[in-house]
MMTF fields as JSON, N, C-alpha, C and O atoms, coordinates in Angstrom:
{
  "mmtfVersion": "1.0.0",
  "mmtfProducer": "UNKNOWN",
  "numBonds": 367,
  "numAtoms": 368,
  "numGroups": 92,
  "numChains": 1,
  "numModels": 1,
  "chainsPerModel": [1],
  "groupsPerChain": [92],
  "chainIdList": ["A"],
  "bondAtomList": [4, 2, 8, 6, 12, 10, 16, 14, 20, 18, 24, 22, 28, 26, 32, 30, 36, 34, 40, 38, 44, 42, 48, 46, 52, 50, 56, 54, 60, 58, 64, 62, 68, 66, 72, 70, 76, 74, 80, 78, 84, 82, 88, 86, 92, 90, 96, 94, 100, 98, 104, 102, 108, 106, 112, 110, 116, 114, 120, 118, 124, 122, 128, 126, 132, 130, 136, 134, 140, 138, 144, 142, 148, 146, 152, 150, 156, 154, 160, 158, 164, 162, 168, 166, 172, 170, 176, 174, 180, 178, 184, 182, 188, 186, 192, 190, 196, 194, 200, 198, 204, 202, 208, 206, 212, 210, 216, 214, 220, 218, 224, 222, 228, 226, 232, 230, 236, 234, 240, 238, 244, 242, 248, 246, 252, 250, 256, 254, 260, 258, 264, 262, 268, 266, 272, 270, 276, 274, 280, 278, 284, 282, 288, 286, 292, 290, 296, 294, 300, 298, 304, 302, 308, 306, 312, 310, 316, 314, 320, 318, 324, 322, 328, 326, 332, 330, 336, 334, 340, 338, 344, 342, 348, 346, 352, 350, 356, 354, 360, 358, 364, 362],
  "bondOrderList": [1, 1, 1, 1, 1, 1, 1, 1, 1, 1, 1, 1, 1, 1, 1, 1, 1, 1, 1, 1, 1, 1, 1, 1, 1, 1, 1, 1, 1, 1, 1, 1, 1, 1, 1, 1, 1, 1, 1, 1, 1, 1, 1, 1, 1, 1, 1, 1, 1, 1, 1, 1, 1, 1, 1, 1, 1, 1, 1, 1, 1, 1, 1, 1, 1, 1, 1, 1, 1, 1, 1, 1, 1, 1, 1, 1, 1, 1, 1, 1, 1, 1, 1, 1, 1, 1, 1, 1, 1, 1, 1],
  "groupList": [{"groupName": "MET", "atomNameList": ["N", "CA", "C", "O"], "elementList": ["N", "C", "C", "O"], "formalChargeList": [0, 0, 0, 0], "bondAtomList": [1, 0, 2, 1, 3, 2], "bondOrderList": [1, 1, 2], "singleLetterCode": "M", "chemCompType": "L-PEPTIDE LINKING"}, {"groupName": "THR", "atomNameList": ["N", "CA", "C", "O"], "elementList": ["N", "C", "C", "O"], "formalChargeList": [0, 0, 0, 0], "bondAtomList": [1, 0, 2, 1, 3, 2], "bondOrderList": [1, 1, 2], "singleLetterCode": "T", "chemCompType": "L-PEPTIDE LINKING"}, {"groupName": "SER", "atomNameList": ["N", "CA", "C", "O"], "elementList": ["N", "C", "C", "O"], "formalChargeList": [0, 0, 0, 0], "bondAtomList": [1, 0, 2, 1, 3, 2], "bondOrderList": [1, 1, 2], "singleLetterCode": "S", "chemCompType": "L-PEPTIDE LINKING"}, {"groupName": "ASP", "atomNameList": ["N", "CA", "C", "O"], "elementList": ["N", "C", "C", "O"], "formalChargeList": [0, 0, 0, 0], "bondAtomList": [1, 0, 2, 1, 3, 2], "bondOrderList": [1, 1, 2], "singleLetterCode": "D", "chemCompType": "L-PEPTIDE LINKING"}, {"groupName": "LEU", "atomNameList": ["N", "CA", "C", "O"], "elementList": ["N", "C", "C", "O"], "formalChargeList": [0, 0, 0, 0], "bondAtomList": [1, 0, 2, 1, 3, 2], "bondOrderList": [1, 1, 2], "singleLetterCode": "L", "chemCompType": "L-PEPTIDE LINKING"}, {"groupName": "LYS", "atomNameList": ["N", "CA", "C", "O"], "elementList": ["N", "C", "C", "O"], "formalChargeList": [0, 0, 0, 0], "bondAtomList": [1, 0, 2, 1, 3, 2], "bondOrderList": [1, 1, 2], "singleLetterCode": "K", "chemCompType": "L-PEPTIDE LINKING"}, {"groupName": "GLU", "atomNameList": ["N", "CA", "C", "O"], "elementList": ["N", "C", "C", "O"], "formalChargeList": [0, 0, 0, 0], "bondAtomList": [1, 0, 2, 1, 3, 2], "bondOrderList": [1, 1, 2], "singleLetterCode": "E", "chemCompType": "L-PEPTIDE LINKING"}, {"groupName": "ILE", "atomNameList": ["N", "CA", "C", "O"], "elementList": ["N", "C", "C", "O"], "formalChargeList": [0, 0, 0, 0], "bondAtomList": [1, 0, 2, 1, 3, 2], "bondOrderList": [1, 1, 2], "singleLetterCode": "I", "chemCompType": "L-PEPTIDE LINKING"}, {"groupName": "GLN", "atomNameList": ["N", "CA", "C", "O"], "elementList": ["N", "C", "C", "O"], "formalChargeList": [0, 0, 0, 0], "bondAtomList": [1, 0, 2, 1, 3, 2], "bondOrderList": [1, 1, 2], "singleLetterCode": "Q", "chemCompType": "L-PEPTIDE LINKING"}, {"groupName": "ALA", "atomNameList": ["N", "CA", "C", "O"], "elementList": ["N", "C", "C", "O"], "formalChargeList": [0, 0, 0, 0], "bondAtomList": [1, 0, 2, 1, 3, 2], "bondOrderList": [1, 1, 2], "singleLetterCode": "A", "chemCompType": "L-PEPTIDE LINKING"}, {"groupName": "PHE", "atomNameList": ["N", "CA", "C", "O"], "elementList": ["N", "C", "C", "O"], "formalChargeList": [0, 0, 0, 0], "bondAtomList": [1, 0, 2, 1, 3, 2], "bondOrderList": [1, 1, 2], "singleLetterCode": "F", "chemCompType": "L-PEPTIDE LINKING"}, {"groupName": "CYS", "atomNameList": ["N", "CA", "C", "O"], "elementList": ["N", "C", "C", "O"], "formalChargeList": [0, 0, 0, 0], "bondAtomList": [1, 0, 2, 1, 3, 2], "bondOrderList": [1, 1, 2], "singleLetterCode": "C", "chemCompType": "L-PEPTIDE LINKING"}, {"groupName": "ARG", "atomNameList": ["N", "CA", "C", "O"], "elementList": ["N", "C", "C", "O"], "formalChargeList": [0, 0, 0, 0], "bondAtomList": [1, 0, 2, 1, 3, 2], "bondOrderList": [1, 1, 2], "singleLetterCode": "R", "chemCompType": "L-PEPTIDE LINKING"}, {"groupName": "HIS", "atomNameList": ["N", "CA", "C", "O"], "elementList": ["N", "C", "C", "O"], "formalChargeList": [0, 0, 0, 0], "bondAtomList": [1, 0, 2, 1, 3, 2], "bondOrderList": [1, 1, 2], "singleLetterCode": "H", "chemCompType": "L-PEPTIDE LINKING"}, {"groupName": "TYR", "atomNameList": ["N", "CA", "C", "O"], "elementList": ["N", "C", "C", "O"], "formalChargeList": [0, 0, 0, 0], "bondAtomList": [1, 0, 2, 1, 3, 2], "bondOrderList": [1, 1, 2], "singleLetterCode": "Y", "chemCompType": "L-PEPTIDE LINKING"}, {"groupName": "PRO", "atomNameList": ["N", "CA", "C", "O"], "elementList": ["N", "C", "C", "O"], "formalChargeList": [0, 0, 0, 0], "bondAtomList": [1, 0, 2, 1, 3, 2], "bondOrderList": [1, 1, 2], "singleLetterCode": "P", "chemCompType": "L-PEPTIDE LINKING"}, {"groupName": "ASN", "atomNameList": ["N", "CA", "C", "O"], "elementList": ["N", "C", "C", "O"], "formalChargeList": [0, 0, 0, 0], "bondAtomList": [1, 0, 2, 1, 3, 2], "bondOrderList": [1, 1, 2], "singleLetterCode": "N", "chemCompType": "L-PEPTIDE LINKING"}, {"groupName": "GLY", "atomNameList": ["N", "CA", "C", "O"], "elementList": ["N", "C", "C", "O"], "formalChargeList": [0, 0, 0, 0], "bondAtomList": [1, 0, 2, 1, 3, 2], "bondOrderList": [1, 1, 2], "singleLetterCode": "G", "chemCompType": "PEPTIDE LINKING"}, {"groupName": "VAL", "atomNameList": ["N", "CA", "C", "O"], "elementList": ["N", "C", "C", "O"], "formalChargeList": [0, 0, 0, 0], "bondAtomList": [1, 0, 2, 1, 3, 2], "bondOrderList": [1, 1, 2], "singleLetterCode": "V", "chemCompType": "L-PEPTIDE LINKING"}],
  "groupTypeList": [0, 0, 1, 1, 2, 2, 3, 4, 5, 6, 7, 2, 8, 3, 4, 8, 5, 9, 10, 4, 2, 4, 8, 2, 2, 6, 6, 11, 10, 9, 10, 4, 5, 3, 4, 0, 1, 6, 5, 6, 7, 5, 6, 4, 2, 8, 12, 4, 3, 7, 9, 8, 12, 4, 13, 13, 5, 6, 2, 14, 5, 14, 7, 14, 0, 15, 10, 14, 6, 10, 4, 4, 8, 4, 4, 8, 6, 11, 6, 16, 4, 10, 7, 8, 13, 5, 6, 3, 1, 17, 18, 11],
  "groupIdList": [1, 2, 3, 4, 5, 6, 7, 8, 9, 10, 11, 12, 13, 14, 15, 16, 17, 18, 19, 20, 21, 22, 23, 24, 25, 26, 27, 28, 29, 30, 31, 32, 33, 34, 35, 36, 37, 38, 39, 40, 41, 42, 43, 44, 45, 46, 47, 48, 49, 50, 51, 52, 53, 54, 55, 56, 57, 58, 59, 60, 61, 62, 63, 64, 65, 66, 67, 68, 69, 70, 71, 72, 73, 74, 75, 76, 77, 78, 79, 80, 81, 82, 83, 84, 85, 86, 87, 88, 89, 90, 91, 92],
  "secStructList": [7, 7, 7, 7, 2, 2, 2, 2, 2, 2, 2, 1, 2, 2, 2, 2, 2, 2, 2, 2, 2, 7, 7, 1, 2, 2, 2, 2, 2, 2, 2, 2, 2, 2, 2, 1, 7, 6, 6, 2, 2, 2, 2, 2, 2, 2, 2, 2, 2, 2, 2, 2, 2, 2, 2, 6, 6, 7, 7, 2, 2, 2, 2, 2, 2, 2, 2, 2, 2, 2, 2, 2, 2, 2, 2, 2, 2, 2, 2, 2, 2, 2, 2, 2, 2, 2, 2, 2, 2, 6, 7, 7],
  "xCoordList": [-252.824, -251.948, -250.739, -250.67, -249.64, -248.203, -248.528, -249.067, -247.866, -247.644, -245.864, -244.786, -246.283, -244.908, -243.802, -244.065, -242.933, -242.076, -242.444, -242.163, -243.069, -243.737, -245.027, -245.43, -245.708, -246.88, -246.414, -247.163, -245.528, -245.198, -244.719, -245.048, -243.668, -243.2, -244.228, -243.954, -245.184, -246.262, -247.155, -247.752, -247.159, -248.324, -247.58, -248.296, -246.184, -245.813, -244.992, -243.963, -245.592, -244.78, -245.067, -244.456, -246.479, -246.737, -245.64, -244.911, -245.184, -244.366, -243.022, -242.636, -242.362, -241.349, -241.336, -240.567, -242.31, -242.179, -242.121, -241.539, -242.587, -242.683, -241.289, -240.812, -240.669, -239.276, -238.565, -237.585, -238.579, -237.849, -237.769, -236.787, -239.155, -239.503, -238.868, -238.8, -238.508, -237.664, -236.594, -235.921, -236.321, -235.309, -234.079, -233.021, -234.561, -233.854, -234.038, -235.014, -233.183, -232.904, -234.081, -234.883, -234.557, -235.571, -236.514, -237.277, -237.169, -238.459, -238.262, -239.251, -237.089, -237.527, -237.531, -238.655, -237.161, -237.331, -239.161, -240.08, -239.235, -240.93, -241.748, -242.624, -241.285, -242.172, -242.172, -243.198, -240.94, -240.646, -241.789, -242.557, -241.412, -242.54, -244.126, -244.872, -244.541, -246.014, -246.346, -247.573, -245.689, -245.819, -245.644, -246.408, -244.801, -244.59, -244.265, -243.592, -244.482, -244.568, -243.113, -242.329, -242.796, -241.087, -240.704, -239.735, -241.28, -240.89, -240.503, -239.286, -241.21, -241.324, -239.805, -239.148, -239.548, -238.386, -237.159, -236.416, -236.786, -235.748, -235.712, -234.649, -236.76, -236.538, -236.047, -235.479, -236.532, -236.097, -234.681, -234.024, -234.362, -233.417, -232.38, -231.469, -232.249, -231.499, -231.378, -230.237, -232.58, -232.344, -231.461, -230.397, -231.781, -230.62, -229.108, -228.46, -228.826, -227.427, -226.995, -225.959, -227.764, -227.229, -227.229, -226.246, -228.07, -228.052, -226.596, -225.918, -226.302, -225.141, -223.972, -223.085, -223.943, -222.996, -222.464, -221.261, -223.821, -223.615, -223.049, -222.282, -223.382, -222.664, -221.073, -220.302, -221.06, -219.466, -218.963, -217.983, -219.504, -218.709, -218.406, -217.551, -219.032, -219.294, -220.063, -221.164, -219.471, -219.467, -220.623, -220.412, -222.027, -223.072, -222.807, -223.45, -221.734, -221.121, -221.154, -222.131, -220.166, -220.116, -221.158, -221.239, -222.07, -223.322, -224.31, -225.054, -224.235, -225.738, -224.889, -225.44, -223.398, -222.894, -223.311, -223.546, -223.355, -224.446, -225.502, -225.532, -226.688, -227.754, -227.484, -227.968, -226.499, -226.514, -225.732, -225.868, -225.05, -224.102, -225.942, -226.527, -226.213, -227.593, -228.605, -229.243, -228.571, -229.471, -228.42, -228.941, -227.557, -226.666, -227.149, -227.775, -226.793, -226.738, -228.281, -228.371, -229.583, -230.53, -231.155, -231.879, -230.61, -230.678, -229.93, -230.611, -228.664, -228.253, -229.006, -228.992, -229.588, -230.05, -231.631, -232.305, -231.864, -233.36, -232.788, -233.671, -231.668, -231.213, -231.15, -231.767, -230.42, -230.429, -231.473, -231.384, -232.463, -234.061, -234.576, -235.469, -234.283, -235.038, -234.323, -234.978, -233.147, -232.18, -232.591, -232.863, -232.754, -233.114, -234.383, -234.721, -235.214, -237.026, -236.75, -237.042, -236.288, -235.891, -235.721, -236.58, -234.238, -233.87, -235.213, -235.636, -235.678, -236.75, -237.984, -238.663, -238.064, -239.318, -239.463, -240.362, -238.23, -237.566, -237.858, -237.788, -238.097, -238.835, -237.058, -236.244, -237.001, -235.594, -236.063, -235.25],
  "yCoordList": [67.109, 66.137, 65.754, 65.429, 65.935, 65.371, 64.093, 64.05, 62.894, 61.85, 61.676, 61.589, 61.688, 60.971, 59.766, 58.711, 60.011, 58.711, 57.401, 56.408, 57.291, 56.01, 55.559, 54.397, 56.649, 56.371, 56.09, 55.423, 56.419, 55.838, 54.445, 53.647, 54.368, 53.178, 52.119, 51.004, 52.189, 51.431, 51.062, 49.995, 52.242, 51.911, 51.421, 51.182, 51.212, 50.801, 49.111, 48.556, 48.878, 47.229, 45.892, 44.859, 46.623, 45.269, 45.553, 44.569, 46.737, 47.114, 46.418, 45.432, 46.795, 46.055, 44.699, 44.246, 43.91, 42.772, 42.243, 41.164, 42.741, 42.146, 42.431, 41.659, 43.554, 43.589, 42.575, 42.152, 42.22, 41.527, 40.141, 39.484, 39.917, 38.276, 38.148, 36.993, 39.075, 38.604, 38.176, 38.458, 37.32, 36.103, 36.258, 35.629, 37.348, 37.334, 38.882, 39.574, 39.319, 40.473, 40.326, 41.247, 38.878, 39.158, 39.164, 39.941, 38.691, 39.023, 40.125, 40.776, 41.024, 42.377, 43.011, 43.498, 43.391, 44.123, 43.428, 44.17, 42.688, 42.008, 43.013, 43.816, 42.761, 43.652, 44.942, 45.579, 45.63, 46.927, 47.543, 48.466, 46.738, 46.733, 46.771, 47.691, 45.853, 46.314, 46.978, 47.075, 47.753, 48.405, 49.938, 50.753, 50.376, 51.732, 51.795, 50.828, 52.505, 52.896, 53.275, 53.921, 53.027, 53.129, 54.268, 54.451, 55.248, 56.948, 56.797, 56.905, 56.572, 56.289, 55.095, 55.296, 54.058, 53.475, 54.378, 54.393, 54.936, 55.598, 56.769, 57.093, 57.352, 58.163, 58.1, 58.919, 56.684, 56.166, 55.704, 55.707, 55.304, 54.905, 55.817, 55.433, 56.905, 58.052, 58.569, 58.96, 58.819, 59.117, 58.3, 58.797, 56.689, 56.048, 56.682, 57.114, 56.558, 57.172, 58.139, 57.989, 59.393, 60.781, 60.278, 60.658, 59.419, 59.0, 57.967, 57.969, 57.423, 56.676, 57.384, 57.129, 58.458, 59.542, 60.264, 60.408, 60.901, 61.484, 61.033, 61.716, 59.492, 59.093, 58.602, 58.363, 58.599, 58.581, 59.877, 60.039, 60.7, 61.84, 62.597, 63.482, 62.258, 63.049, 64.729, 64.918, 65.438, 67.091, 67.103, 66.779, 67.452, 68.196, 68.826, 68.526, 69.71, 70.337, 68.732, 68.446, 68.012, 66.561, 65.733, 64.814, 65.876, 65.096, 66.033, 65.589, 66.847, 67.707, 68.434, 69.253, 67.991, 68.879, 68.226, 68.899, 66.976, 66.512, 67.326, 67.823, 67.566, 68.182, 69.546, 70.077, 70.138, 71.674, 71.625, 72.635, 70.881, 70.841, 70.477, 71.17, 69.443, 69.471, 70.86, 71.325, 71.395, 72.585, 73.631, 74.082, 73.896, 74.743, 74.232, 74.981, 72.906, 72.713, 72.535, 72.461, 72.457, 72.79, 74.477, 75.037, 74.837, 76.418, 76.931, 77.805, 76.576, 76.93, 76.484, 77.19, 75.494, 74.681, 75.487, 75.317, 76.326, 76.79, 78.295, 79.004, 78.96, 80.105, 79.896, 80.669, 78.886, 78.741, 78.388, 78.52, 77.926, 77.788, 78.749, 78.888, 79.827, 81.012, 82.156, 83.016, 81.989, 82.909, 82.241, 83.084, 81.188, 80.738, 81.046, 81.217, 81.117, 81.218, 82.728, 83.134, 83.547, 85.069, 85.129, 85.462, 84.69, 84.649, 84.235, 84.976, 83.197, 82.475, 83.427, 83.734, 83.803, 85.007, 86.303, 86.782, 86.699, 88.101, 89.109, 90.337, 88.426, 89.677, 89.545, 88.624, 90.706, 91.343, 91.803, 92.33],
  "zCoordList": [101.525, 102.387, 101.484, 100.299, 102.65, 102.274, 103.287, 104.393, 102.271, 102.865, 103.411, 102.822, 104.75, 105.334, 105.083, 104.506, 105.453, 104.982, 105.487, 104.816, 106.649, 107.637, 106.92, 106.97, 106.185, 105.374, 103.976, 103.261, 103.606, 102.258, 101.958, 101.08, 103.14, 103.424, 103.808, 103.363, 104.425, 104.627, 103.469, 103.33, 102.547, 101.447, 100.224, 99.251, 100.079, 99.288, 99.896, 99.51, 100.528, 101.345, 100.165, 99.892, 99.606, 98.244, 97.448, 97.322, 96.752, 95.801, 96.346, 95.719, 97.328, 98.049, 97.699, 96.852, 98.432, 97.986, 96.841, 96.729, 95.944, 94.649, 93.993, 93.162, 94.397, 93.845, 94.898, 94.285, 95.675, 96.582, 95.793, 95.448, 95.624, 95.411, 93.653, 93.231, 92.86, 91.439, 91.74, 92.732, 90.728, 90.701, 89.71, 89.693, 88.836, 87.792, 86.86, 87.149, 85.882, 85.174, 84.648, 84.796, 83.747, 83.127, 83.826, 83.252, 85.013, 85.613, 85.788, 85.448, 86.336, 86.846, 85.567, 85.688, 84.431, 83.176, 82.829, 82.484, 82.926, 82.872, 83.691, 83.372, 84.613, 86.184, 85.949, 86.187, 85.398, 85.257, 83.661, 83.388, 83.239, 81.597, 82.265, 81.927, 83.11, 83.573, 84.145, 84.17, 84.863, 85.745, 85.219, 85.735, 84.332, 83.91, 82.568, 82.212, 81.802, 80.845, 80.077, 80.772, 79.079, 78.792, 78.627, 77.89, 79.193, 79.043, 80.529, 80.681, 81.702, 82.963, 83.445, 84.467, 82.581, 82.669, 82.31, 83.292, 81.561, 80.995, 81.979, 82.507, 82.211, 83.337, 84.853, 85.576, 85.055, 86.215, 86.444, 87.485, 85.217, 84.93, 85.05, 85.784, 84.549, 84.46, 85.549, 85.797, 86.768, 87.926, 88.58, 88.95, 88.882, 88.91, 88.995, 89.948, 87.617, 87.153, 87.895, 88.542, 87.939, 88.561, 89.742, 90.379, 90.448, 92.18, 92.136, 93.164, 91.4, 91.324, 91.422, 92.237, 90.441, 89.776, 90.932, 91.151, 91.974, 92.948, 93.907, 94.586, 94.208, 95.302, 95.483, 96.413, 94.01, 93.979, 93.703, 92.975, 94.179, 94.379, 92.908, 92.853, 91.931, 90.665, 90.841, 91.358, 90.467, 90.333, 89.509, 88.34, 89.878, 89.446, 87.785, 86.78, 87.892, 86.6, 85.602, 84.91, 85.684, 84.743, 84.843, 84.028, 85.769, 85.233, 84.324, 83.449, 84.54, 83.537, 82.239, 81.504, 82.063, 81.117, 79.68, 78.677, 79.742, 78.309, 77.912, 76.787, 79.047, 78.879, 78.404, 77.405, 79.398, 78.538, 77.368, 76.678, 76.973, 75.385, 74.369, 73.537, 74.835, 73.779, 73.878, 72.934, 75.298, 74.852, 73.961, 72.941, 74.126, 73.404, 71.889, 71.139, 71.541, 70.215, 69.613, 68.388, 70.46, 69.747, 69.636, 68.813, 70.642, 70.711, 69.243, 68.707, 68.462, 67.681, 66.485, 65.477, 66.513, 65.429, 64.985, 63.969, 66.078, 65.853, 65.682, 65.2, 65.909, 65.794, 64.01, 63.277, 63.533, 62.196, 61.2, 59.979, 61.875, 61.217, 61.217, 60.381, 62.105, 62.271, 61.141, 60.553, 61.025, 60.086, 58.957, 58.103, 58.575, 57.117, 56.645, 55.474, 57.888, 57.311, 57.094, 55.97, 57.883, 57.122, 55.73, 54.913, 55.444, 54.281, 53.322, 52.435, 53.59, 52.315, 52.204, 51.224, 53.534, 53.409, 52.627, 51.936, 52.996, 52.45, 54.029, 54.088, 54.869, 56.187, 56.805, 56.737, 57.302, 57.895, 59.461, 60.219]
}
């Protein structure tokens, strides 16, 4: 069953009120740590960063470029490890 926007708004009212009651960045950080794991906080922060960049009309290409560069570097490292393994084991 799909949750509609109005359903989501209704079921998240307590959460909305809790956020609105926070009075400092320290309170907000403590609240986030109580609700979410470190990984979830990082992921939410990344999503916010992307949303802000898109809002400022930044291109997807520039937003995701560091990710693609990371993947390329990872693939190159894997290839080097594979080649080294082949040389070490004598497998051609």
